[in-house]
Backbone as a ProteinNet text record, in pm:
[ID]
protein_1_A
[PRIMARY]
MNELTNQNLPVKKSVKWSLGKKVLLTLFTAVFIVVGAAGFSFANKMMHPRGGQLMMMLDKISNDLNLSADQKTQVQAIKDEIKQKMQSRKKDHQNGMSDFEEAFKQDKLDKETLKSIEQKHESDRQEMKEFMMDELVKFHDILTPDQRSQVVQKMEDMKKNHDGWKKKDKMENN
[TERTIARY]
2648.3	2575.8	2430.5	2376	2239.3	2226.9	2332	2329.5	2329.9	2402.9	2406.8	2271.1	2206.8	2076.9	1973.9	1976.1	1880	1900.5	2022.4	2048.5	1995.4	1981	1934.1	1782.1	1710.4	1564.6	1506.6	1398.2	1335	1278.9	1290.9	1245	1100.7	1012.4	873.4	861.3	801.3	778.3	643.4	642.5	516.9	449.1	320.9	243	184.4	220.7	168.3	56	-56.6	-172.6	-187.8	-194.4	-218.4	-365.1	-397.2	-534.8	-624.2	-573.6	-649.9	-684	-589.2	-614.8	-717.2	-709.9	-806.7	-947.4	-957.9	-1087.9	-1141.5	-1056.2	-1097.5	-1143.9	-1070.5	-1108.7	-1242.1	-1259.7	-1385.5	-1500.5	-1478	-1580.8	-1616	-1514.2	-1537.3	-1618.7	-1583.2	-1654.9	-1800.2	-1822	-1958.7	-2041.4	-1984.6	-2056.7	-2085.1	-1987.7	-2004.2	-2117.2	-2121.6	-2225.9	-2362.6	-2371.6	-2500.1	-2550.5	-2464.2	-2505.4	-2539.5	-2458.3	-2485	-2615.4	-2640.2	-2764.3	-2885.7	-2875.6	-2987.1	-3013.3	-2907	-2922.1	-2979.1	-2932	-2979.6	-3126	-3162.9	-3301.4	-3392.3	-3351.5	-3429.1	-3442.2	-3331.7	-3332.9	-3425.5	-3421.9	-3509.2	-3655.5	-3686.7	-3824.9	-3874.1	-3787.9	-3833.2	-3788	-3679.4	-3622.4	-3660.5	-3771	-3809.9	-3751.4	-3708.8	-3644.9	-3722.7	-3853.2	-3932.2	-3989.3	-3939.9	-3984.4	-4031.7	-4000.7	-4031.9	-4139.9	-4161.9	-4256.5	-4398.4	-4435.1	-4568.4	-4585	-4479.7	-4485.7	-4506.1	-4434.2	-4447.8	-4591.6	-4646.6	-4783.5	-4880.8	-4861.9	-4949.7	-4942.6	-4821.5	-4805.5	-4878.9	-4853.5	-4911.6	-5062.9	-5111.9	-5255.4	-5337.4	-5290.9	-5373.5	-5392.8	-5301.4	-5315.7	-5441.1	-5486.5	-5600.1	-5730.8	-5733.6	-5851.4	-5952.8	-5925.1	-6016.2	-6046	-5938	-5949.8	-6007.4	-6083.3	-6133.9	-6016.6	-6038.2	-5932.2	-5891.3	-5989.8	-5960.3	-5880.2	-5917.7	-5845.1	-5701.5	-5684.8	-5550.4	-5462.4	-5519.4	-5445.5	-5405.4	-5498.7	-5470.6	-5365.4	-5375.9	-5276.9	-5139.3	-5136.2	-5007.8	-4947.4	-5031	-4981.6	-4920	-4981.3	-4926.3	-4791.8	-4786	-4660	-4549.9	-4585.6	-4487.2	-4437.3	-4527.6	-4488.2	-4391.8	-4423.6	-4337.7	-4200	-4199.7	-4072.1	-3986.7	-4049.6	-3977.9	-3922.4	-4002.7	-3958.7	-3842.4	-3851.5	-3745.3	-3614.7	-3624.2	-3503.8	-3442.4	-3527.1	-3473.2	-3412.6	-3465	-3414.4	-3281.2	-3254.9	-3130.4	-3009.5	-3012.4	-2901.4	-2889.9	-3004.3	-3002.9	-2940.9	-2973.6	-2917.8	-2766.2	-2720.2	-2575.8	-2507.3	-2571.8	-2515.6	-2507.6	-2607.8	-2607.3	-2489.9	-2462.4	-2347.2	-2217.9	-2212.6	-2093.1	-2070.1	-2178.2	-2165.6	-2101.9	-2148.2	-2092.4	-1945.8	-1916.5	-1778.4	-1686.1	-1732.6	-1652	-1628.9	-1731.5	-1717.7	-1620.6	-1626.3	-1540.3	-1394.1	-1368.6	-1230.9	-1162.5	-1240.6	-1184.7	-1102.4	-1012.6	-928.9	-1011.5	-1122.8	-1206.2	-1350.8	-1412.2	-1552.8	-1626.5	-1727.8	-1800	-1944.7	-2005.5	-2141.5	-2240.2	-2217.4	-2307.8	-2310.2	-2194.6	-2188.3	-2268.4	-2250.1	-2324.3	-2474.7	-2511.9	-2653.7	-2711.5	-2635	-2679.8	-2703.2	-2610.7	-2624	-2745	-2762.8	-2874.2	-3007	-3011.6	-3134.9	-3173.3	-3075	-3101.8	-3158.6	-3096.8	-3143.5	-3287	-3313.9	-3447.7	-3549.7	-3511.9	-3600.4	-3634.4	-3532.8	-3555	-3645.5	-3622	-3702.1	-3847.7	-3869.1	-4004.4	-4074.7	-4001.1	-4058.4	-4104.5	-4021.7	-4056.1	-4176.3	-4180.7	-4293.1	-4423.9	-4421.4	-4539.4	-4581.1	-4484.1	-4512.2	-4581.1	-4527.3	-4583.8	-4725.9	-4750.7	-4887.1	-4982.6	-4938.1	-5021.1	-5054.2	-4956	-4978.8	-5074	-5062.6	-5152	-5296.2	-5313.2	-5446.6	-5504.1	-5422	-5467.8	-5514	-5434.6	-5469.8	-5602.9	-5618.9	-5742.7	-5861.8	-5846.4	-5956.2	-5997.5	-5908.1	-5937.2	-6028.1	-6015	-6082.8	-6227.9	-6305.4	-6443.7	-6441.2	-6550.8	-6555.1	-6524.5	-6576.1	-6549.9	-6400.1	-6339.3	-6196.4	-6113.2	-6155.7	-6084.8	-6090.6	-6206.2	-6219.4	-6125.4	-6115.4	-6024.1	-5878.9	-5844.2	-5708.8	-5679.7	-5775.8	-5756.2	-5736.5	-5815.9	-5801.4	-5663.9	-5617.7	-5484.8	-5375.2	-5388.7	-5288.9	-5287.1	-5405.3	-5411.6	-5343.5	-5368.1	-5305.1	-5152.8	-5106.5	-4961.7	-4901.3	-4972.3	-4922.6	-4911.1	-5011.2	-5005.5	-4887.2	-4867.4	-4754.1	-4622.4	-4614.4	-4492	-4463.5	-4566.7	-4548.9	-4504.8	-4559.4	-4518	-4371.6	-4323.9	-4182.6	-4093.7	-4137.4	-4058.6	-4044.8	-4157.2	-4154.5	-4064.4	-4073.5	-3991.4	-3843.9	-3809.4	-3669.8	-3619.5	-3703.8	-3665.9	-3637.8	-3723.6	-3704.2	-3578.3	-3547.9	-3428.1	-3300.2	-3306	-3189	-3163.1	-3260.3	-3240.4	-3196.9
-8549.8	-8657.2	-8617.5	-8539.2	-8491.7	-8409.3	-8332.2	-8251.8	-8339.7	-8451.5	-8542.4	-8609	-8645.3	-8711.1	-8615	-8490.9	-8392.8	-8363.9	-8373.3	-8344.5	-8454.1	-8573.2	-8684	-8696.2	-8625	-8632.7	-8548	-8594.3	-8512.6	-8384.8	-8279.9	-8150.1	-8130.3	-8099.2	-8071.1	-7922.9	-7894.6	-7754.9	-7715	-7612.4	-7567.3	-7470.4	-7484.4	-7397.2	-7288.2	-7167.1	-7056	-6992.4	-6983.5	-6925.7	-6782.1	-6695.2	-6556.2	-6541.1	-6436.7	-6410.5	-6400.5	-6338.3	-6324.3	-6458.6	-6551.7	-6684	-6759.3	-6743.4	-6810	-6755.4	-6624.3	-6562.1	-6607.1	-6607.7	-6649.5	-6795.1	-6881.3	-7022.2	-7036.9	-6964.1	-6968.7	-6918.7	-6808.2	-6752.6	-6850.7	-6907.8	-7005.3	-7123.1	-7173.9	-7287.1	-7250.7	-7132.6	-7088.8	-7075.4	-7010.9	-6993.4	-7129.3	-7217	-7350.5	-7425.2	-7415.9	-7484.5	-7425.3	-7292.4	-7226.4	-7257.5	-7241.7	-7268.4	-7416.2	-7501.7	-7645.1	-7684.1	-7629.4	-7660.8	-7609.5	-7488.1	-7432.4	-7516.7	-7553.8	-7637.3	-7773.5	-7832.6	-7964.3	-7957.5	-7853.6	-7836.5	-7821.4	-7737	-7716.2	-7847.5	-7918.7	-8045.2	-8145.9	-8154.3	-8247.9	-8213.7	-8085.6	-8045	-8067.1	-8045	-8043	-8161	-8224.5	-8323.3	-8466.1	-8508.1	-8647.7	-8712.3	-8838.4	-8899.1	-8883.9	-8873	-8860.5	-8721.4	-8620.5	-8485.6	-8398.9	-8428	-8335.2	-8384.6	-8303.4	-8337	-8347.9	-8256.5	-8261.8	-8388.1	-8424.6	-8546.4	-8668.6	-8671.4	-8782.8	-8789.7	-8674	-8670.2	-8717.6	-8670.1	-8712.6	-8863.1	-8918.7	-9063.2	-9140.5	-9102	-9175.2	-9163.3	-9044	-9018.7	-9060.6	-9029.1	-9053.7	-9202.5	-9286.1	-9430.2	-9488.3	-9430.8	-9486	-9409.3	-9319.6	-9234.4	-9285.5	-9395.9	-9446.9	-9338.4	-9284.7	-9177.9	-9231.5	-9149.1	-9185.5	-9179.9	-9230.9	-9229.7	-9085.8	-8996.4	-8855.8	-8793.2	-8822.4	-8770	-8822.1	-8950.1	-9008.5	-8937.1	-8907.8	-8836.2	-8697.2	-8628.8	-8493.9	-8496.9	-8594.5	-8606.6	-8637.7	-8724	-8755.5	-8631.8	-8548	-8423.5	-8333.6	-8326.1	-8247.5	-8305.7	-8436.4	-8502.3	-8472.5	-8477.9	-8450.8	-8306.8	-8212.3	-8071.9	-8053.2	-8118.1	-8106.8	-8165.9	-8282.5	-8348.2	-8261.5	-8205.9	-8119.5	-7996.2	-7935.9	-7817.5	-7851.9	-7964.7	-8005.8	-8029.3	-8089.2	-8113.3	-7982.2	-7887.2	-7759.4	-7680.9	-7696.5	-7626.7	-7684.2	-7807	-7871.2	-7792.2	-7750.6	-7673.4	-7536.6	-7473.1	-7344.2	-7358.1	-7467.4	-7491.2	-7507.7	-7581.8	-7600.9	-7468.4	-7385	-7253.7	-7165.1	-7173.8	-7096	-7133.6	-7260.6	-7305.2	-7259.7	-7263.1	-7217	-7068.2	-6989.4	-6846	-6824.7	-6900.2	-6887.2	-6929.8	-7042	-7091.3	-6990.4	-6934.3	-6836.6	-6711.5	-6664.9	-6546.3	-6574	-6694.1	-6727.8	-6740.1	-6772.5	-6784.4	-6648.8	-6543.3	-6410.2	-6364.1	-6269.2	-6215.8	-6148.3	-6090.2	-6019.2	-6065.1	-6096.2	-6136.3	-6033.1	-5971.6	-5870.3	-5911.7	-5842.4	-5872.3	-5854.8	-5754.8	-5728.8	-5846	-5904.5	-6020.1	-6136	-6160.7	-6268.5	-6240.1	-6114.6	-6078.3	-6100.6	-6066.9	-6084.8	-6233	-6316	-6460.5	-6513.3	-6467.7	-6511.9	-6466	-6342.9	-6291.2	-6372.1	-6410.3	-6493.5	-6629.1	-6686.6	-6814.8	-6801	-6694.4	-6672.8	-6651.4	-6579.1	-6556.5	-6689	-6771.9	-6902.8	-6990.1	-6983.9	-7062.6	-7016.4	-6885.6	-6830.9	-6869.8	-6865.5	-6906.7	-7052	-7137.4	-7279.1	-7298.9	-7223.6	-7231.9	-7195.6	-7087.5	-7044.7	-7153	-7211.2	-7316.6	-7435.4	-7476.5	-7591.7	-7561.9	-7439.9	-7403.8	-7411.5	-7363.7	-7371.8	-7517.1	-7603.8	-7745.5	-7809	-7770.4	-7822.9	-7777.2	-7652.8	-7602.5	-7683.8	-7712.3	-7794.2	-7931.6	-7992.2	-8124.4	-8116.6	-8016.1	-7996.6	-7985.6	-7909.6	-7886.6	-8012.8	-8106.6	-8231.7	-8322.5	-8313.3	-8407.7	-8370.8	-8475.5	-8455.9	-8420.5	-8367.4	-8337.8	-8461.3	-8577	-8699.5	-8734.7	-8721	-8750.3	-8652.3	-8526.7	-8428.3	-8469.4	-8518.4	-8565.8	-8684.3	-8771.9	-8886.6	-8839	-8735.4	-8679.3	-8624.1	-8551.7	-8495.3	-8607.5	-8712.9	-8826.2	-8891.3	-8907	-8965.1	-8876.8	-8745.2	-8653.4	-8661.8	-8673	-8687	-8816.8	-8923.9	-9052	-9042.5	-8977.4	-8961.2	-8879.6	-8775.8	-8691.5	-8772.7	-8853.8	-8937.9	-9033.5	-9094.9	-9187.7	-9113.4	-8995.3	-8915.3	-8874.1	-8830.9	-8793.1	-8914.1	-9030.1	-9153.2	-9184.7	-9162.9	-9187.1	-9092.2	-8965	-8866.1	-8908.3	-8949.4	-8990.2	-9111.9	-9206	-9326.8	-9291.8	-9206	-9163.8	-9090.7	-9006.1	-8930.2	-9024.5	-9125.1	-9220.4	-9303.4	-9340.6	-9418.9	-9338.3	-9207.9	-9123	-9082.4	-9101.5	-9064.7	-9178.4
-6768.5	-6832	-6859.5	-6773.6	-6791.7	-6919.1	-6953.1	-7074.2	-7198.7	-7194.6	-7308.7	-7332	-7226.3	-7238.5	-7297.8	-7253.3	-7302.8	-7451.3	-7499	-7638.8	-7730.2	-7681	-7764	-7770.4	-7685.2	-7685.2	-7798.9	-7858.7	-7964	-7902.6	-7977.4	-7930.5	-7976.8	-7881.2	-7915.2	-7944.6	-8058.1	-8093	-8033.9	-7958.4	-7898.9	-7996.1	-8002.8	-8089.5	-8000.8	-8029.4	-7952.4	-8033.2	-7970.9	-8036.3	-7988.4	-8083.3	-8046.9	-8011	-7943	-7904.5	-8028.5	-8132.7	-8257.3	-8319.4	-8317.8	-8374.5	-8291	-8159.3	-8072.2	-8096.4	-8109.2	-8134.2	-8269.9	-8370	-8503.3	-8502.9	-8435.7	-8427.9	-8355.4	-8247.4	-8173	-8259	-8329.1	-8416.5	-8528.4	-8589.7	-8696.8	-8644.2	-8528.3	-8470.2	-8442.8	-8386.7	-8356.8	-8483.9	-8585.7	-8712	-8776	-8774.4	-8831.7	-8761.8	-8629.4	-8553.7	-8583.8	-8584.8	-8610	-8750.6	-8849.6	-8987.6	-9005.8	-8947.9	-8958.3	-8892.2	-8773.3	-8701.6	-8778.1	-8831.4	-8908.2	-9032.5	-9100.5	-9219.8	-9187.2	-9078.1	-9037.1	-8998.3	-8925.9	-8884.2	-9005.4	-9098.9	-9220.2	-9297.4	-9307.5	-9381	-9314.6	-9183.6	-9113.9	-9133.4	-9138.6	-9154.8	-9296.4	-9393.7	-9531.7	-9617.4	-9583.6	-9673.6	-9636.4	-9684.1	-9675.8	-9801.1	-9795.9	-9912.6	-10042.2	-10031.7	-10153.5	-10172.4	-10100.5	-10132.1	-10018.3	-9897.2	-9789.7	-9696.1	-9595.1	-9490.9	-9546.5	-9633	-9692.1	-9776.2	-9849.4	-9930.3	-9840.9	-9728.4	-9635	-9583.8	-9547.7	-9498	-9606.5	-9728.3	-9837.6	-9858.1	-9852.4	-9869.1	-9760.1	-9635.4	-9522.6	-9519.1	-9545.3	-9528	-9649.1	-9767.6	-9886.7	-9915.7	-9868.6	-9892.6	-9827.8	-9717.5	-9644.4	-9665.9	-9761.9	-9778.2	-9879.2	-9945.6	-10047.2	-10151.3	-10209.8	-10309	-10439.6	-10508.4	-10640.6	-10739.4	-10858.1	-10960.1	-10992.3	-11000.8	-11028.6	-10914.6	-10791.1	-10675.3	-10673.2	-10704.2	-10706.8	-10809.3	-10925.1	-11029.6	-10981.3	-10915.7	-10865.4	-10753	-10664.2	-10556	-10614.4	-10715	-10778.3	-10844.3	-10902.2	-10962.6	-10855.2	-10738.5	-10628	-10585	-10570.2	-10531.4	-10633.5	-10761.4	-10867.2	-10859.9	-10833.5	-10820.3	-10702.8	-10590.7	-10472.2	-10500.3	-10561.2	-10591.1	-10684	-10786	-10880.8	-10809	-10723	-10649.9	-10556.7	-10488.6	-10396.8	-10473.7	-10589.8	-10669.8	-10718.1	-10756.5	-10802.7	-10686.7	-10566.9	-10448.6	-10401	-10434.3	-10390.9	-10440.8	-10566.4	-10622.4	-10554.4	-10526.7	-10456.6	-10318.4	-10249.7	-10116.3	-10123.7	-10222	-10239.9	-10272.3	-10353.9	-10386.7	-10263	-10176.2	-10053	-9964.2	-9954.2	-9874.6	-9940.4	-10072.1	-10143.8	-10119.1	-10115.4	-10086.8	-9950.1	-9852.3	-9716.9	-9714.7	-9777.9	-9779.9	-9847.8	-9957.5	-10031	-9946.8	-9880	-9794.3	-9680.2	-9627.3	-9513.9	-9555.3	-9681	-9730.3	-9744.7	-9755.1	-9778.1	-9658	-9683.1	-9575.8	-9468.2	-9508.6	-9412.3	-9429.5	-9317.7	-9316.4	-9232.4	-9291.9	-9215.8	-9192.9	-9102.3	-9061.2	-9176.4	-9260.6	-9372.1	-9471.2	-9495.6	-9585	-9526.7	-9397.2	-9332	-9333.4	-9311.2	-9315.3	-9454.4	-9555.9	-9693.3	-9723.9	-9682.1	-9703.5	-9627.5	-9504	-9421.6	-9480.8	-9533.7	-9594.1	-9717.4	-9796.2	-9913.1	-9868.9	-9765.5	-9712.2	-9660.4	-9587.4	-9531.4	-9643.1	-9746.6	-9860.6	-9929.8	-9949.2	-10011.4	-9924.4	-9794.1	-9700.4	-9703	-9707.9	-9711.4	-9841.5	-9951.5	-10081.1	-10074.4	-10015.3	-10004.9	-9913.1	-9806.3	-9713.4	-9784.6	-9862.7	-9938.2	-10038.1	-10105.8	-10202.9	-10134.7	-10020.2	-9949.2	-9900.3	-9857.8	-9816.1	-9934.8	-10050.8	-10171.5	-10204.6	-10192.4	-10223.2	-10122.1	-9996.7	-9893.9	-9919.6	-9963.4	-9998	-10114.7	-10213.7	-10327.9	-10279.1	-10191.4	-10138.2	-10062.9	-9980.6	-9904.6	-9998.5	-10106.1	-10199.5	-10274.8	-10287.4	-10357.4	-10273.7	-10142.8	-10053.1	-10025.5	-9996.8	-9952.9	-9803.9	-9751.6	-9606.9	-9520.2	-9560	-9483.4	-9487.2	-9602.9	-9615.5	-9532.2	-9526.7	-9444.1	-9297.6	-9254.4	-9115.4	-9090.5	-9188.6	-9176.2	-9165.5	-9242.4	-9237.7	-9098.6	-9043.5	-8909.8	-8808.6	-8819.3	-8727.4	-8741	-8864.9	-8887	-8828.4	-8844.3	-8789.1	-8636.5	-8575.9	-8430.5	-8386.3	-8460.8	-8429.3	-8442.3	-8550.7	-8569.8	-8456.6	-8414.1	-8305.6	-8176.8	-8147.3	-8027.3	-8034.4	-8150.6	-8166.8	-8152.5	-8211.3	-8204.4	-8060.3	-7988.8	-7848.3	-7766	-7798	-7728.7	-7753.4	-7875.6	-7906.6	-7827.8	-7818.7	-7744.2	-7598.5	-7536.5	-7397.7	-7378.6	-7470.1	-7461.3	-7472.8	-7570	-7586.3	-7463.4	-7407.3	-7289.3	-7172	-7155.2	-7045.3	-7064.9	-7190	-7218.1	-7196.9	-7220.2	-7205.2	-7060.7	-6973.9	-6832.6	-6749.7
[MASK]
++++++++++++++++++++++++++++++++++++++++++++++++++++++++++++++++++++++++++++++++++++++++++++++++++++++++++++++++++++++++++++++++++++++++++++++++++++++++++++++++++++++++++++++

């Protein structure tokens, strides 16, 4: 009777993973996490809804500086340049992810291919960093010495508020 009962039960197919498949899955997971974390970090640093961290700073700070009409025009030109650059970089970022995805689909993935993709990403990141520094220099040059002092004070205030948020979050998580 025991044999009859066993024949009526559904048979579970066991999935046997070879060592190679386990290593590949582990490698894929690690690469996915690293690339995702790097992309997320970059996005958090640079992607403000209106054009990046510098744009956010310009918005927050320039509103309280009592800028002249000429200064406002110049600041708006900087904001427009940043926004345009961020929009043009969006396609490059998508292409970079496509390069990685395409390389990963291939039968063989080698270190040189990954290095090439990473070097392109680093080059793009460095270009953007240089661009943002140029824009910050332009903003600095527009301001009077008194306005620059006000900017420094605002940055100090933002830092204090940010540090306070970190401490509060840390206390809530413990």
